[in-house]
C-alpha atoms as one frame of an Amber mdcrd trajectory, in Angstrom:
protein
 154.663-100.486 -31.165 155.129-104.027 -29.889 157.653-106.120 -31.741 156.198
-109.584 -31.152 153.744-111.585 -29.082 155.933-111.551 -25.977 154.905-109.242
 -23.165 157.119-106.173 -23.430 158.687-105.184 -20.105 160.782-102.060 -19.570
 163.419-102.963 -16.997 165.655-100.505 -15.149 168.660-102.396 -13.792 172.426
-101.757 -13.884 173.926-104.955 -12.482 175.487-106.921 -15.399 175.250-110.233
 -13.552 171.502-109.748 -13.206 170.872-108.361 -16.686 172.665-111.297 -18.282
 170.643-114.003 -16.531 167.110-112.754 -15.804 165.811-112.194 -19.382 166.046
-115.905 -20.196 164.310-116.749 -16.942 161.533-114.266 -17.651 160.862-115.813
 -21.033 160.782-119.275 -19.493 158.430-118.413 -16.640 156.305-115.654 -18.061
 156.687-115.190 -21.830 158.205-111.802 -21.077 160.754-109.850 -23.086 162.833
-107.720 -20.732 164.510-104.695 -22.303 167.107-103.331 -19.920 168.090 -99.721
 -19.257 170.901 -98.905 -16.812 169.291 -95.689 -15.521 165.861 -94.045 -15.448
 167.021 -91.146 -17.613 167.514 -93.498 -20.571 164.416 -95.582 -19.845 162.185
 -92.504 -19.703 163.189 -91.434 -23.218 161.989 -94.753 -24.642 158.888 -94.789
 -22.458 157.889 -91.341 -23.718 158.574 -92.040 -27.390 157.067 -95.538 -27.618
 154.578 -95.740 -24.741 152.186 -98.173 -26.419 154.928-100.792 -26.661 155.277
-101.336 -22.934 152.964-103.541 -20.878 154.860-103.644 -17.580 157.802-101.960
 -15.834 160.288-103.577 -13.441 162.417-101.333 -11.245 165.526-102.242  -9.310
 165.282-100.423  -5.993 168.903 -99.311  -5.845 169.661 -97.904  -9.256 170.685
 -94.688 -11.008 168.090 -91.986 -11.618 170.383 -90.160 -14.042 173.491 -91.442
 -15.734 176.425 -90.838 -13.432 174.287 -90.733 -10.273 175.112 -92.891  -7.295
 172.915 -95.938  -6.747 170.504 -94.650  -4.110 167.146 -96.227  -3.478 165.584
 -93.129  -1.903 166.411 -90.860  -4.863 165.641 -93.497  -7.474 162.374 -95.056
  -6.318 160.537 -91.967  -5.118 161.363 -89.960  -8.249 160.792 -92.755 -10.746
 157.419 -93.853  -9.386 156.257 -90.231  -9.437 157.438 -89.848 -13.047 155.664
 -93.055 -14.110 152.418 -91.742 -12.664 152.704 -88.397 -14.434 153.468 -90.012
 -17.787 150.542 -92.425 -17.364 148.200 -89.497 -16.689 149.319 -87.760 -19.883
 149.166 -90.929 -21.977 145.820 -91.944 -20.458 146.974 -95.501 -19.709 148.495
 -96.989 -16.590 151.400 -99.388 -17.053 151.719-101.643 -14.005 155.109-101.326
 -12.315 156.897-103.665  -9.919 159.969-103.380  -7.702 162.465-106.281  -7.871
 165.239-105.628  -5.410 168.231-107.062  -3.635 167.874-104.425  -0.905 166.939
-105.293   2.643 163.274-104.934   3.514 163.799-102.185   6.084 165.775-100.117
   3.580 163.003 -99.677   1.014 159.660-100.529   2.650 158.725 -96.878   3.214
 159.961 -95.759  -0.207 157.271 -97.587  -2.192 153.841 -95.889  -2.130 150.716
 -98.015  -1.805 149.338 -97.021  -5.224 150.029-100.265  -7.104 146.507-101.661
  -6.704 147.067-104.160  -9.516 149.403-106.130  -7.230 147.531-105.868  -3.932
 147.326-109.648  -3.702 151.133-109.783  -3.345 150.988-107.226  -0.530 148.309
-109.274   1.231 150.484-112.368   0.878 153.804-110.847   1.982 152.959-107.509
   3.666 155.409-105.733   1.326 155.259-104.112  -2.083 158.424-105.464  -3.676
 159.919-108.770  -4.783 163.275-110.069  -3.623 165.801-110.994  -6.309 167.159
-113.940  -4.384 164.405-114.582  -1.869 162.082-117.552  -1.709 158.565-117.811
  -0.353 156.086-120.535   0.486 153.616-120.421  -2.399 150.914-123.049  -2.362
 152.535-126.347  -1.459 156.035-125.472  -2.597 158.785-122.936  -2.054 159.329
-120.611  -5.007 161.828-117.947  -6.036 160.156-114.560  -5.745 161.569-113.264
  -9.029 160.064-116.243 -10.856 156.727-115.583  -9.211 157.017-111.956 -10.341
 157.463-113.019 -13.962 154.471-115.340 -13.758 152.322-112.727 -12.039 153.148
-110.090 -14.649 152.044-112.475 -17.380 148.796-113.230 -15.559 148.026-109.626
 -14.705 148.826-108.296 -18.177 146.814-110.955 -19.955 143.812-110.990 -17.644
 143.657-107.604 -15.988 145.297-105.055 -18.261 141.995-103.919 -19.744 140.404
-103.761 -16.325 143.321-101.725 -15.005 142.744 -99.183 -17.744 139.013 -99.095
 -16.990 139.636 -98.532 -13.271 142.714 -96.319 -13.314 142.494 -94.347 -16.556
 139.000 -94.271 -18.051 136.690 -94.276 -15.008 138.913 -93.585 -11.981 136.305
 -91.414 -10.246 133.616 -94.085 -10.563 135.758 -96.880  -9.144 137.121 -94.646
  -6.405 133.510 -93.932  -5.456 132.798 -97.661  -5.345 135.854 -98.151  -3.146
 134.695 -95.383  -0.812 131.236 -96.952  -0.665 132.741-100.402  -0.116 130.807
-101.618  -3.160 133.715-102.364  -5.504 133.361-106.114  -5.047 129.624-106.223
  -5.702 128.707-103.325  -7.999 132.152-103.112  -9.612 131.976-106.786 -10.552
 128.820-106.177 -12.591 129.830-102.756 -13.913 133.198-103.893 -15.301 131.885
-106.053 -18.207 129.437-103.293 -19.164 132.301-100.803 -19.525 135.050-103.060
 -20.832 133.126-104.068 -23.942 132.591-100.395 -24.815 136.332 -99.761 -25.091
 137.880-103.112 -26.033 137.225-105.711 -28.695 136.310-109.335 -28.139 132.632
-109.179 -27.114 129.924-109.563 -29.744 126.826-107.377 -29.699 124.714-110.439
 -28.941 126.845-111.374 -25.934 126.895-107.794 -24.701 123.120-107.562 -24.847
 122.980-110.530 -22.484 124.491-108.206 -19.856 121.291-106.298 -19.040 121.089
-108.498 -15.972 124.415-107.026 -14.767 122.821-103.589 -14.771 119.932-104.896
 -12.700 122.156-106.685 -10.185 124.284-103.568  -9.752 121.119-101.622  -8.872
 120.022-104.322  -6.448 123.335-104.082  -4.587 123.121-100.280  -4.448 119.562
-100.376  -3.112 120.533-102.947  -0.483 123.339-100.597   0.521 120.838 -97.723
   0.785 118.814 -99.842   3.182 121.924-100.405   5.289 122.539 -96.638   5.354
 118.954 -95.802   6.345 118.078 -94.073   3.065 115.565 -96.727   1.998 113.352
 -98.802   4.323 114.325-102.402   4.935 111.100-103.876   3.567 112.216-103.278
  -0.032 114.302-106.426   0.479 112.310-109.595   0.973 113.243-111.606   4.056
 111.875-114.771   2.477 113.435-114.464  -0.976 117.172-113.726  -1.022 117.195
-112.188  -4.515 114.005-110.161  -4.142 114.467-106.369  -4.181 111.634-104.020
  -5.047 113.393-101.845  -7.609 110.295-100.137  -8.959 109.156 -98.827  -5.576
 112.685 -97.734  -4.697 112.952 -95.822  -7.958 109.682 -93.975  -7.303 110.709
 -93.215  -3.724 114.091 -91.753  -4.707 112.508 -89.835  -7.564 109.994 -88.157
  -5.275 106.819 -89.902  -6.442 104.193 -91.051  -3.966 100.614 -91.664  -5.138
  97.982 -89.388  -3.679  95.324 -92.069  -3.934  96.303 -95.598  -2.908  93.271
 -96.968  -4.747  95.129 -96.179  -7.960  97.961 -98.530  -6.959  97.806-102.279
  -7.416  99.412-105.366  -5.935 102.519-105.258  -3.778 103.181-101.597  -4.583
  99.965-100.717  -2.718 101.256-102.473   0.374 104.571-100.635   0.177 102.981
 -97.212  -0.091 100.563 -97.991   2.725 103.431 -98.831   5.081 106.015 -96.172
   4.182 105.675 -92.437   3.739 108.261 -90.100   2.238 109.230 -87.213   4.529
 111.087 -85.036   2.045 109.182 -82.676  -0.217 111.975 -82.648  -2.794 113.119
 -85.832  -4.569 116.429 -87.261  -3.429 117.539 -87.892  -6.996 118.180 -85.161
  -9.583 115.568 -85.108 -12.317 117.959 -86.495 -14.928 118.950 -89.482 -12.795
 115.350 -90.088 -11.765 114.419 -90.427 -15.449 117.462 -92.645 -16.076 116.657
 -94.925 -13.126 113.056 -95.356 -14.225 114.233 -96.332 -17.715 116.951 -98.645
 -16.388 114.421-100.565 -14.296 111.990-100.745 -17.204 114.728-102.152 -19.441
 115.881-104.683 -16.837 112.437-105.958 -15.850 109.960-104.851 -13.241 109.752
-108.226 -11.498 110.967-108.288  -7.918 112.847-111.586  -8.368 116.007-111.628
 -10.460 115.106-114.933 -12.115 111.717-113.591 -13.189 113.353-110.392 -14.373
 115.743-112.328 -16.630 112.786-113.838 -18.472 111.189-110.402 -18.737 114.412
-108.906 -20.123 114.683-111.638 -22.748 111.108-111.068 -23.851 111.621-107.302
 -24.112 114.850-107.704 -26.087 113.314-110.217 -28.484 110.858-107.518 -29.466
 113.318-104.634 -29.513 116.722-105.771 -30.810 115.611-106.918 -34.294 114.334
-103.406 -34.928 117.781-101.872 -34.307 119.934-104.563 -35.860 120.945-106.029
 -32.506 122.872-102.888 -31.548 124.498-102.542 -28.098 123.925 -98.812 -27.803
 120.928 -98.825 -25.471 122.765-100.875 -22.852 125.893 -98.771 -23.311 123.911
 -95.610 -22.600 122.388 -97.192 -19.500 125.890 -98.187 -18.326 127.002 -94.569
 -18.632 124.004 -93.525 -16.556 124.943 -96.078 -13.918 128.334 -94.364 -13.608
 126.633 -91.052 -12.848 124.247 -92.781 -10.433 127.244 -94.173  -8.527 128.913
 -90.757  -8.389 125.683 -89.170  -7.166 125.235 -91.805  -4.467 128.807 -91.414
  -3.232 128.346 -87.646  -2.886 124.891 -88.040  -1.339 126.146 -90.467   1.282
 129.073 -88.227   2.172 126.538 -85.471   2.847 124.271 -87.852   4.818 126.599
 -90.357   6.531 124.541 -91.172   9.647 122.218 -94.132   9.048 120.132 -93.471
  12.164 119.502 -89.859  11.191 118.762 -90.922   7.620 116.149 -93.384   8.842
 114.143 -90.600  10.499 114.803 -87.946   7.867 113.765 -89.512   4.580 110.868
 -91.841   5.481 108.679 -93.132   8.266 106.559 -96.159   8.879 102.851 -95.523
   9.056  99.694 -97.478   9.749  98.077 -99.270   6.855  95.608 -97.101   4.983
  93.488 -99.960   3.661
């Protein structure tokens, strides 16, 4: 349990000169409360017994793993980081950890695994995964002490990203790994995150959450554009004239295995699409459950090709629906869960069909107009 409003940081450090001076600095630069432990053996007891208290962990590189051990970075860092990961898996919450060291760069560079995604921006800036106790770095227009930057960055990351870290690393790690593998984390992940975060954390009203239907639609648009790139869907589902125009309805029918036998039964732009493209697979690409989900998701997020038109359609649909269920968020939540499965399916499907040129001759073909 947290004792106050300060960010609670478990700190493993056994140098008295450091432990006497840094806590005041941390409070000044980051509103952090550093609680020091001279060895990991003692720190782990507190971490296990009061896990919810801690919001960040700082590790000295050259410290004692057990009381009485010699200060060795190789024994300490490799064992401690492994232990932190195992405890996080059991507790179902990742606590971001950081290395603050007086060691030389060559001594510890290879001892720190590249699993601290929460601090990737520091790695991109410095090409290393630790902070120097006494080092300085050009940061913006001024030179700053690295340890002070660490304190500030912990405050920022805890306050702004802690919930997102839990979503990505603890609650939906398979979904976000799939997005990383697909190289869609920036686009689809951006729109998926607010749909998931509000399910697990407070602070978003039902009314505000129900304004997020458009995030579901945009996530689908990005996935369908990606399918075009990978040869699974034909390129004409994306309008060359209108940047935000993606034919979701046709794409849904195509993936679900539906192609009309009689084009005279089809109207408008859909008739043009089916006259130009023919499915080549007898079986649908999507499982039946996801085909039904996708059809419903597109219905709920508007059938219009243009995002702006779809937003108006969504608002009209919700005005009719939400008053009848007391403005509940449950429909959108269920659709967000389906999107997670859709992402997992697509990641597995693409791993089984990685060649875009082969895909483009396997799943569809262009044909002459039939009208």
